[in-house]
C-alpha positions as CSV (number, residue, x, y, z in Angstrom):
1,M,68.0,100.7,137.8
2,L,66.7,98.0,135.5
3,F,69.0,96.7,132.8
4,F,67.5,95.0,129.8
5,D,68.3,93.5,126.4
6,G,67.8,96.6,124.2
7,V,67.2,94.6,121.0
8,C,64.7,92.1,122.5
9,N,61.0,92.7,121.8
10,L,59.9,90.9,125.0
11,C,62.3,93.0,127.1
12,N,61.2,96.2,125.4
13,G,57.6,95.2,126.1
14,A,58.4,94.6,129.8
15,V,60.1,98.0,130.0
16,Q,56.9,99.6,128.5
17,F,54.8,97.7,131.1
18,V,57.0,99.0,133.9
19,I,56.9,102.6,132.6
20,E,53.1,102.4,132.4
21,H,52.7,101.0,135.9
22,D,55.4,103.1,137.6
23,P,53.9,106.6,137.1
24,E,56.2,108.1,139.7
25,G,59.2,107.1,137.7
26,R,61.1,105.4,140.5
27,I,62.5,102.7,138.2
28,R,65.1,103.9,135.7
29,F,66.4,102.0,132.7
30,A,69.5,101.2,130.7
31,S,70.3,98.6,128.1
32,L,72.7,95.8,129.0
33,Q,74.6,96.7,125.8
34,S,75.2,100.4,126.9
35,D,78.4,101.7,128.4
36,V,76.6,102.4,131.6
37,G,75.1,98.9,131.6
38,R,78.5,97.3,131.2
39,A,80.0,99.6,133.9
40,V,77.3,99.0,136.5
41,L,77.3,95.2,135.9
42,D,81.0,95.2,136.4
43,S,80.7,97.2,139.6
44,V,78.3,94.5,141.1
45,G,80.4,91.6,139.8
46,L,78.3,90.4,136.9
47,P,79.7,89.6,133.5
48,D,78.6,92.0,130.8
49,D,78.8,89.5,127.9
50,E,76.1,87.0,127.0
51,L,74.0,87.9,130.1
52,E,70.6,86.2,129.3
53,T,68.6,88.1,131.9
54,V,67.2,91.4,133.0
55,V,69.2,92.8,135.9
56,L,67.8,95.1,138.6
57,V,70.4,96.9,140.6
58,E,69.5,98.6,143.9
59,G,72.5,100.1,145.6
60,T,75.1,97.3,145.7
61,R,72.6,94.5,145.3
62,A,71.8,93.0,142.0
63,Y,68.8,90.8,141.2
64,T,68.8,88.6,138.1
65,K,66.4,86.3,136.3
66,S,63.3,85.5,138.3
67,A,64.5,87.5,141.3
68,A,64.7,90.6,139.2
69,A,61.2,90.1,137.8
70,I,59.7,89.5,141.3
71,R,61.5,92.5,142.8
72,V,60.3,94.8,140.0
73,C,56.7,93.7,140.7
74,E,57.2,94.4,144.4
75,L,58.5,97.9,143.5
76,L,55.5,98.5,141.3
77,G,53.3,97.8,144.3
78,G,49.5,97.4,144.2
79,V,48.3,94.1,142.7
80,Y,51.8,93.4,141.3
81,R,53.1,92.8,144.9
82,A,51.2,89.5,144.7
83,A,54.2,88.3,142.6
84,S,56.0,88.2,146.0
85,V,54.6,84.7,146.4
86,G,57.2,83.7,143.8
87,W,59.8,83.9,146.6
88,L,58.2,80.7,148.0
89,L,59.3,78.7,145.0
90,P,62.8,77.3,145.0
91,R,65.1,79.6,143.1
92,R,66.2,76.7,140.9
93,L,62.7,76.2,139.6
94,R,62.0,79.9,139.2
95,D,65.2,80.5,137.3
96,W,64.6,77.4,135.1
97,L,61.2,78.7,134.0
98,Y,62.8,82.1,133.4
99,T,65.6,80.5,131.3
100,V,63.1,78.6,129.2
101,V,61.5,81.8,128.1
102,A,64.8,83.8,127.9
103,E,66.4,81.2,125.5
104,R,63.4,81.4,123.2
105,R,62.6,85.1,123.5
106,Y,64.0,86.1,120.0
107,E,62.2,83.2,118.3
108,W,58.9,83.8,120.1
109,F,58.9,87.6,120.3
110,G,61.4,88.8,117.7
111,R,64.4,91.1,117.8
112,K,65.0,94.8,116.9
113,E,67.9,96.0,114.8
114,Q,68.8,98.6,117.4
115,C,68.1,99.4,121.0
116,M,64.9,101.2,121.9
117,V,65.0,105.0,121.6
118,P,62.9,106.6,124.4
119,T,60.5,109.4,123.6
120,P,61.4,112.9,124.8
121,E,58.9,112.5,127.6
122,L,60.6,109.3,128.8
123,R,64.3,110.2,128.2
124,E,64.9,111.2,131.8
125,R,64.1,107.6,132.9
126,F,66.8,106.1,130.7
127,V,70.5,106.3,131.5
128,E,72.9,106.3,128.6
């Protein structure tokens, strides 16, 4: 399950990208701000307040920051698996680049007043 900042335009755009490139619907979504988001983050030992990252949870394993982005690309398959080369970069460098964008995401991409509301066709991919 992919947890994202529900009011961030960049994050919402990333979710739309994943939806478009995951036609089988393997990746499900929830906002970090949701009750399920807070509960799952707690279950994998991550703080649920001021988390400045997307979080991908597979079973008991949680990926954050650049690791989450790379792993999502791997799950999408096809040409997106090429992002796997990102694992060759030191995590500190990958996460620094991720943080630069994350800290400026509202300034660069804007912010919504409320979390994204999925269309009826996509509702089954979102966990509330």
